[in-house]
C-alpha positions in Angstrom: 15.5 -16.2 5.9 15.8 -15.7 9.6 15.1 -11.9 11.1 18.1 -9.7 10.9 18.9 -6.1 11.7 18.9 -4.9 8.2 15.3 -5.5 7.8 13.4 -2.5 6.3 11.0 -0.9 8.5 8.7 0.1 6.0 7.9 -1.7 2.7 5.7 -0.3 0.2 4.3 -2.5 -2.4 2.7 -1.6 -5.9 1.0 -4.7 -7.0 1.2 -4.2 -10.9 0.0 -6.9 -13.4 -3.4 -8.4 -12.1 -5.2 -7.5 -15.4 -2.5 -8.7 -17.6 -2.2 -12.0 -15.4 -6.0 -12.6 -16.1 -5.8 -11.6 -19.8 -2.9 -14.2 -20.5 -5.2 -16.8 -19.1 -8.3 -15.9 -20.9 -9.9 -14.7 -17.8 -11.8 -11.6 -17.2 -9.9 -8.5 -15.3 -11.5 -9.1 -11.9 -10.5 -12.7 -11.8 -6.8 -11.2 -11.7 -7.8 -8.9 -9.1 -9.2 -11.9 -6.9 -6.0 -13.7 -7.3 -4.0 -10.7 -6.2 -6.1 -10.3 -3.1 -5.6 -14.1 -2.4 -1.8 -13.3 -2.9 -1.7 -10.5 -0.7 -2.8 -12.6 2.4 0.3 -14.8 1.9 2.6 -11.7 1.5 1.1 -10.2 4.7 1.8 -13.3 6.7 5.4 -13.6 5.4 6.1 -9.9 6.3 4.7 -10.5 9.9 7.2 -13.5 10.1 10.1 -11.6 9.0 9.4 -8.7 11.4 8.4 -6.0 9.1 6.6 -3.3 11.3 5.0 -1.3 8.4 3.8 -2.9 5.1 1.7 -0.5 2.8 -0.2 -1.7 -0.1 -1.6 0.3 -3.1 -5.1 -1.2 -3.5 -6.4 1.2 -5.9 -5.9 4.6 -7.6 -8.4 7.1 -8.1 -8.3 6.3 -11.7 -9.1 2.8 -11.1 -12.4 3.7 -9.8 -13.4 6.4 -12.2 -12.0 5.4 -15.6 -12.3 1.5 -15.9 -15.4 -0.1 -17.0 -18.4 -0.3 -14.4 -18.3 -4.2 -14.3 -14.6 -4.2 -13.3 -15.2 -1.3 -10.6 -18.0 -3.3 -9.1 -16.3 -6.5 -9.0 -13.1 -4.8 -7.6 -15.4 -3.2 -4.7 -16.7 -6.7 -4.1 -13.3 -8.0 -3.6 -12.4 -5.3 -1.1 -15.5 -6.0 0.8 -14.8 -9.9 0.9 -11.2 -9.6 2.1 -11.7 -6.6 4.4 -14.5 -8.9 6.2 -12.0 -11.5 6.4 -9.4 -9.3 8.1 -11.8 -8.2 10.9 -11.6 -11.8 12.4 -8.0 -12.7 11.0 -5.9 -14.7 13.3 -2.8 -13.4 11.6 -3.9 -9.7 12.3 -4.8 -10.2 15.9 -2.0 -12.5 16.8 0.5 -10.1 15.2 -1.3 -7.0 16.8 -1.3 -5.4 13.5 -3.1 -2.0 13.3 -5.0 -1.5 10.0 -4.8 2.0 8.5 -6.6 3.0 5.2 -5.6 5.9 3.3 -6.9 7.9 0.3 -10.4 9.0 -0.9 -12.2 5.7 -0.2 -14.8 7.5 1.8 -15.6 9.6 -1.0 -15.8 6.7 -3.5 -16.8 3.6 -1.7 -20.5 2.5 -1.1 -21.8 2.7 2.4 -21.7 -1.0 2.8 -17.8 -1.2 2.2 -17.2 1.8 4.2 -18.9 0.3 7.0 -16.8 -2.9 6.8 -13.4 -1.0 6.4 -14.4 1.3 9.6 -15.0 -1.9 11.6 -11.6 -3.2 10.5 -9.9 0.0 11.5 -11.7 0.2 14.9 -11.1 -3.4 15.7 -7.2 -3.0 15.5 -7.0 0.8 16.6 -5.1 0.0 19.8 -2.5 -2.3 18.1 0.9 -1.0 17.9 3.1 -4.0 17.0 2.8 -4.0 13.3 0.9 -1.7 10.9 -0.8 -2.7 7.7 -1.6 0.5 5.5 -4.0 0.2 2.5 -4.1 3.0 -0.1 -7.4 2.9 -1.6 -8.8 5.3 -4.1 -5.3 7.2 -3.6 -3.2 9.1 -5.9 0.2 10.6 -4.7 -0.3 13.7 -6.8 -3.9 14.4 -5.4 -2.3 13.8 -1.8 0.5 16.4 -2.4 -1.9 18.9 -4.1 -4.3 18.8 -1.0 -1.3 19.2 1.4 -0.3 22.3 -0.6 -4.0 23.7 -0.3 -4.0 23.2 3.5 -0.7 24.6 4.0 -1.4 27.8 2.0 -4.5 28.3 4.0 -2.4 28.1 7.3 0.6 30.0 6.4 1.2 33.7 5.2 4.8 33.3 4.6 6.8 30.4 2.8 9.6 31.1 5.2 7.4 29.5 8.0 6.9 26.2 6.0 9.6 23.5 6.8 9.7 19.8 5.7 7.8 18.7 9.0 5.1 21.2 7.9 4.6 19.1 4.6 4.8 16.0 6.3 2.0 17.1 8.8 -0.4 17.9 6.1 -0.1 14.6 4.1 -2.4 11.6 4.3 0.5 9.7 5.4 1.4 12.0 8.3 1.5 8.9 10.6 3.5 6.8 8.6 7.6 6.6 8.7 9.4 7.1 5.5 9.3 4.1 3.2 12.7 2.1 3.1 11.9 -0.1 0.4 9.5 0.3 -2.6 8.5 -3.0 -4.4 6.8 -2.9 -7.7 5.7 -6.0 -9.6 4.7 -6.3 -13.3 7.9 -6.0 -15.2 7.2 -2.2 -15.9 9.9 -0.3 -13.8 8.3 3.0 -13.3 6.1 4.9 -10.6 2.5 6.0 -11.0 0.8 9.3 -10.2 3.5 10.0 -7.4 2.8 7.1 -5.2 3.9 8.5 -1.8 6.1 10.8 -3.4 7.2 12.6 -0.3 7.7 9.4 1.7 9.7 7.5 -0.9 12.3 10.5 -1.3 15.2 8.0 0.1 13.6 4.5 -0.5 15.4 1.7 -2.3 13.4 0.6 -5.4 13.0 -2.9 -6.6 11.0 -3.9 -9.7 10.2 -7.5 -10.2 9.4 -8.9 -13.9 6.6 -11.2 -12.3 2.9 -10.1 -12.5 1.6 -9.7 -9.0 -0.4 -12.8 -8.8 2.8 -14.8 -9.5 4.8 -12.8 -7.0 4.9 -15.2 -4.0 6.2 -15.1 -0.6 9.8 -16.6 -1.8 9.9 -13.6 -4.2 9.0 -11.0 -1.3 11.8 -12.8 0.8 14.4 -12.5 -2.1 13.4 -8.8 -2.6 14.3 -8.2 1.0 17.7 -10.0 0.6 18.4 -7.8 -2.2 17.9 -4.7 0.1 20.0 -6.1 2.7 22.9 -6.6 0.0 22.7 -2.8 -0.8 24.3 0.0 0.9 22.1 3.0 1.7 24.4 5.8 1.6 21.7 8.6 2.2 23.7 11.4 0.5 26.8 10.5 2.5 
């Protein structure tokens, strides 16, 4: 598919199904997460090729890090460490001048060794503006909105002073544009813990039956074709 005018500016991806993919093959859950991480590299490359400016990827919720077995959590953090280390020197990142943003409570949840690597990624790409690769780590949308409400309540005495811009400016995602297209893999057509709830207000939704490790570059491209076939009326 060639680049076209009707390419979404901002795509958000919920990569569901890593654990089920592993279980169906008799593997441990983190082998599914590893395969998902490998797949992400290919999806990111395809997004760059298609001219996607913003790609947001939900890497983990708060619950993923607090409620799952310790061994799985430890393995997931090691996968993050491995792939963020790769991103620091990635030819794809630097060639496409992609700025890396990391959003969520990762600084509260992650070990110092991983935080150091992530900060290095962010710092190395902070001056890039051509593309934006946004990782949501230790992130819940309902938590984001609750924190925004708390901040706003401390700043304003009257609800009359609060606007949509006020809310956006107090979100973790304050620097990101609205999501045009939300893709969820895994065959379960639902949202989770209010993922980017403010930013997906007018997004087109796409649910793939494929588990995330099986959702390849061609599937990503087909999803965008589906977006291009739709008419976004936005209330008109």
